[in-house]
KOLLUMNU-810081 format. One line per field, with one value per residue (C-alpha): x negated, y, z; residue in three letters. Coordinates in steps of 0.25 Angstrom, whole numbers, plus 5000, padded with zeros to 4 digits. Each point is the difference from the previous one (the first is absolute). Example, Ala and Ser with C-alpha at 12.3 -4.5 7.8 and 13.67 -1.06 7.14 Angstrom:
KOLLUMNU-810081
px <- 4951; 4994
py <- 4982; 5014
pz <- 5031; 4998
r <- ALA; SER
This chain:
KOLLUMNU-810081
px <- 5000; 4995; 4999; 5003; 4992; 5004; 4991; 5006; 5012; 4995; 5002; 4989; 5001; 4995; 5014; 5003; 4995; 4985; 4994; 4987; 4989; 4991; 4990; 4986; 4990; 4996; 5005; 4989; 5007; 5014; 5002; 4995; 5008; 5013; 4999; 4997; 5012; 5009; 4996; 5002; 5013; 5005; 4995; 5006; 5013; 5003; 5002; 5009; 4991; 4996; 4987; 4991; 4989; 4987; 4988; 4987; 4993; 4988; 4994; 4992; 4994; 4993; 4988; 4990; 4998; 5000; 5013; 5012; 5009; 5011; 5005; 5001; 5012; 5005; 4999; 5004; 5013; 5003; 4999; 5008; 5011; 5000; 5001; 5011; 5008; 4997; 5004; 5011; 4993; 4997; 4985; 4990; 4986; 4989; 4994; 4987; 5000; 5010; 5000; 5004; 5013; 5008; 4996; 5002; 5014; 5004; 4999; 5000; 5012; 4991; 4986; 4991; 4990; 4988; 4996; 4987; 5007; 5012; 4995; 4997; 5010; 4999; 5003; 5012; 5006; 4997; 5007; 5012; 5002; 5003; 5013; 4996; 5000; 4987; 4994; 4989; 4990; 4996; 4985; 4991; 4995; 5013; 5010; 5014; 5005; 4991; 5008; 5010; 4991; 4999; 5016; 5001; 4990; 5010; 5012; 4995; 5002; 5015; 4997; 5006; 4998; 4989; 4995; 4989; 4991; 4991; 4988; 4991; 4990; 4985; 4994; 4985; 4993; 5005; 5014; 5014; 5010; 5015; 5006; 5015; 5004; 4997; 5012; 5009; 4994; 5001; 5015; 5003; 4998; 5012; 4994; 4999; 4987; 4993; 4989; 4988; 4997; 4988; 4992; 5002; 4991; 4989; 4986; 4995; 4986; 4998; 4994; 4990; 5005; 5014; 5011; 5003; 5012; 5008; 5013; 5004; 5003; 5009; 5013; 4997; 4999; 5012; 5009; 4997; 5003; 5013; 5004; 5000; 5011; 4993; 5004; 4990; 4987; 4990; 4990; 4990; 5001; 4992; 5001; 4985; 4996; 4986; 4998; 5007; 4993; 5004; 5004; 4999; 4997; 5013; 5009; 5010; 5001; 5014; 5004; 4996; 5007; 5013; 4999; 4998; 5011; 5010; 4995; 5001; 5014; 5005; 4994; 5006; 5014; 4998; 4995; 5010; 5012; 5003; 5010
py <- 5000; 5014; 5010; 5014; 5010; 5014; 5011; 5014; 5001; 4990; 4985; 4991; 4986; 4993; 5001; 5015; 5012; 5001; 5009; 5008; 5002; 5011; 5011; 5003; 4990; 5008; 5013; 5010; 5013; 5004; 5009; 4990; 4988; 5008; 5006; 4986; 4994; 5010; 4998; 4985; 5001; 5009; 4990; 4988; 5007; 5001; 4985; 4999; 4988; 4999; 5007; 4998; 5009; 4994; 5006; 4996; 5008; 4991; 4991; 4991; 4991; 5010; 4995; 5010; 5005; 5014; 4999; 5009; 4992; 5009; 5010; 4990; 4994; 5013; 5010; 4990; 4997; 5014; 5003; 4988; 5004; 5014; 4993; 4991; 5012; 5008; 4989; 4993; 4987; 4987; 4999; 4988; 5001; 4989; 4996; 4993; 4997; 4995; 5013; 5009; 4992; 5007; 5014; 4998; 4995; 5013; 5006; 4989; 4992; 4989; 4995; 4994; 4990; 5001; 4988; 4998; 4999; 4991; 4989; 5008; 4995; 5010; 5011; 4993; 4998; 5014; 5005; 4990; 5004; 5015; 4995; 5007; 4994; 4994; 5000; 4989; 5001; 4986; 4999; 4999; 4987; 4994; 4991; 5005; 4987; 5003; 5013; 4990; 5000; 5015; 5001; 4990; 5009; 5012; 4992; 4994; 5014; 5000; 5010; 4996; 5013; 4995; 5004; 4993; 5007; 4994; 5008; 4990; 4989; 5001; 4996; 4999; 5010; 5014; 4998; 4995; 4992; 4999; 4987; 5003; 4986; 5006; 5009; 4989; 4991; 5011; 5003; 4986; 5004; 5009; 5013; 5012; 5000; 5012; 5001; 5010; 5005; 5009; 4991; 4988; 5008; 5003; 4995; 4999; 5007; 5001; 5014; 4997; 5009; 4999; 4992; 5001; 4996; 5002; 5008; 4998; 4985; 5003; 5003; 4987; 4991; 5007; 4998; 4985; 4999; 5008; 4990; 4989; 5007; 5006; 5010; 5011; 5006; 5006; 5010; 5011; 5013; 5013; 5014; 4998; 4985; 5003; 5010; 4991; 4997; 4985; 4990; 5010; 4990; 4992; 5012; 5005; 5014; 5006; 4999; 4985; 4998; 5006; 4992; 4987; 5002; 5003; 4987; 4992; 5004; 4996; 4987; 4998; 5003; 4990; 4989; 5002; 5003; 5014; 5008
pz <- 5000; 4996; 5011; 4999; 5009; 5004; 4999; 5003; 4991; 4990; 4999; 4994; 4995; 4987; 4994; 5003; 4992; 4999; 5012; 4999; 5011; 4996; 5004; 5000; 5005; 5012; 5006; 4995; 5006; 5005; 4988; 4990; 5006; 5001; 4985; 4995; 5008; 4995; 4985; 5002; 5006; 4988; 4989; 5007; 5004; 4985; 5000; 5013; 5004; 5015; 5004; 5012; 5002; 5003; 5008; 5006; 5012; 5000; 4989; 5009; 4989; 4991; 4992; 5006; 5014; 4994; 4993; 5004; 5009; 5003; 5011; 5011; 5008; 5007; 4989; 4989; 5008; 5002; 4985; 4997; 5009; 4993; 4987; 5004; 5005; 4987; 4990; 5008; 4996; 5008; 5002; 5000; 5006; 5001; 5014; 5002; 5015; 5010; 5009; 4988; 4997; 5011; 4998; 4985; 5002; 5006; 4986; 4990; 4995; 4995; 5005; 4990; 5002; 4991; 4991; 5007; 5014; 4996; 5009; 5012; 5010; 5011; 4989; 4994; 5014; 5005; 4987; 5002; 5014; 4995; 4994; 4987; 4986; 4997; 4986; 4999; 4989; 4996; 5001; 4988; 5005; 5004; 4992; 4999; 5007; 5012; 5003; 5006; 5013; 5000; 4999; 5012; 5009; 4998; 5001; 5013; 5007; 4995; 4989; 4986; 4993; 4991; 4986; 4992; 4991; 4989; 4996; 4992; 5003; 5000; 4987; 5001; 5008; 4995; 4994; 5002; 4992; 5003; 4999; 4998; 5005; 5014; 4999; 4998; 5010; 5011; 4996; 5004; 5015; 4998; 5003; 4991; 4991; 4996; 4989; 5003; 4986; 5003; 5010; 4990; 4990; 5010; 4997; 5015; 5002; 4985; 5001; 5010; 5011; 4997; 4993; 4985; 4993; 4987; 5002; 4986; 5003; 5012; 4992; 4991; 5013; 5006; 4988; 5000; 5015; 4999; 4989; 5011; 5008; 5013; 5011; 4997; 4994; 5009; 4993; 5004; 4992; 5000; 4993; 4996; 5002; 4995; 5012; 5010; 5013; 5000; 4989; 4989; 4989; 5002; 5004; 4990; 4996; 5001; 4985; 4999; 5013; 4995; 4987; 5007; 5010; 4988; 4993; 5012; 5003; 4986; 5002; 5013; 4995; 4989; 5009; 5011; 4990; 5006; 4992
r <- UNK; UNK; UNK; UNK; UNK; UNK; UNK; UNK; UNK; UNK; UNK; UNK; UNK; UNK; UNK; UNK; UNK; UNK; UNK; UNK; UNK; UNK; UNK; UNK; UNK; UNK; UNK; UNK; UNK; UNK; UNK; UNK; UNK; UNK; UNK; UNK; UNK; UNK; UNK; UNK; UNK; UNK; UNK; UNK; UNK; UNK; UNK; UNK; UNK; UNK; UNK; UNK; UNK; UNK; UNK; UNK; UNK; UNK; UNK; UNK; UNK; UNK; UNK; UNK; UNK; UNK; UNK; UNK; UNK; UNK; UNK; UNK; UNK; UNK; UNK; UNK; UNK; UNK; UNK; UNK; UNK; UNK; UNK; UNK; UNK; UNK; UNK; UNK; UNK; UNK; UNK; UNK; UNK; UNK; UNK; UNK; UNK; UNK; UNK; UNK; UNK; UNK; UNK; UNK; UNK; UNK; UNK; UNK; UNK; UNK; UNK; UNK; UNK; UNK; UNK; UNK; UNK; UNK; UNK; UNK; UNK; UNK; UNK; UNK; UNK; UNK; UNK; UNK; UNK; UNK; UNK; UNK; UNK; UNK; UNK; UNK; UNK; UNK; UNK; UNK; UNK; UNK; UNK; UNK; UNK; UNK; UNK; UNK; UNK; UNK; UNK; UNK; UNK; UNK; UNK; UNK; UNK; UNK; UNK; UNK; UNK; UNK; UNK; UNK; UNK; UNK; UNK; UNK; UNK; UNK; UNK; UNK; UNK; UNK; UNK; UNK; UNK; UNK; UNK; UNK; UNK; UNK; UNK; UNK; UNK; UNK; UNK; UNK; UNK; UNK; UNK; UNK; UNK; UNK; UNK; UNK; UNK; UNK; UNK; UNK; UNK; UNK; UNK; UNK; UNK; UNK; UNK; UNK; UNK; UNK; UNK; UNK; UNK; UNK; UNK; UNK; UNK; UNK; UNK; UNK; UNK; UNK; UNK; UNK; UNK; UNK; UNK; UNK; UNK; UNK; UNK; UNK; UNK; UNK; UNK; UNK; UNK; UNK; UNK; UNK; UNK; UNK; UNK; UNK; UNK; UNK; UNK; UNK; UNK; UNK; UNK; UNK; UNK; UNK; UNK; UNK; UNK; UNK; UNK; UNK; UNK; UNK; UNK; UNK; UNK; UNK; UNK; UNK; UNK; UNK; UNK; UNK; UNK; UNK; UNK
């Protein structure tokens, strides 16, 4: 049985209209983040599809020790709260350590478990205990079937508000490949499945001190994923990706994001037979 998960005013499931989760990779400044959030809201609002705003206050797994990580928990959540009020959108934020979960849950509607941390039991349980929706990104090293044990950890705390996200699998040392079978396998667990379009086109550590990527391939993979009938697409966007402080090579510029969103909605309508 396919579950429906409520996030703010939206209901997400693999059979309902496609939802979008989008924002910059990391909060660069309050002004920059709010402007990008409003721009994304405007382009997605034209489709009337659900939109959850994503944010990161700390990117704890950057390639280089000198890389920009973000404004930190307190300042980041303060900016996120203002963005939530300004846009009237539900928000998603990733957490990296158990102690962050309760504080992040005071602002965020969805707590996200980064792919590298999807097996960290204490982190999963801390997030589950907040009662918030939990979005778990499947690790690059993990089979889709192995996500069943991740689900059971969260469910053990009485939390059944779970989203599962595919973001590619390690392919050699510096590339990722997406096995579309993973989406169908994870759908069998009954929870909404999300496809992370932009992290799936990363090339981890490929640029020496930072991660590379190929943003042009993000819409290509996203169209294939949406054709399978999923709950949503996650992507990162930036007004000027080449100047982004994190994940620029795989972030979409706003015109490319707008075009991708329009195309994905059309595919979703056909697949789910919406009038």
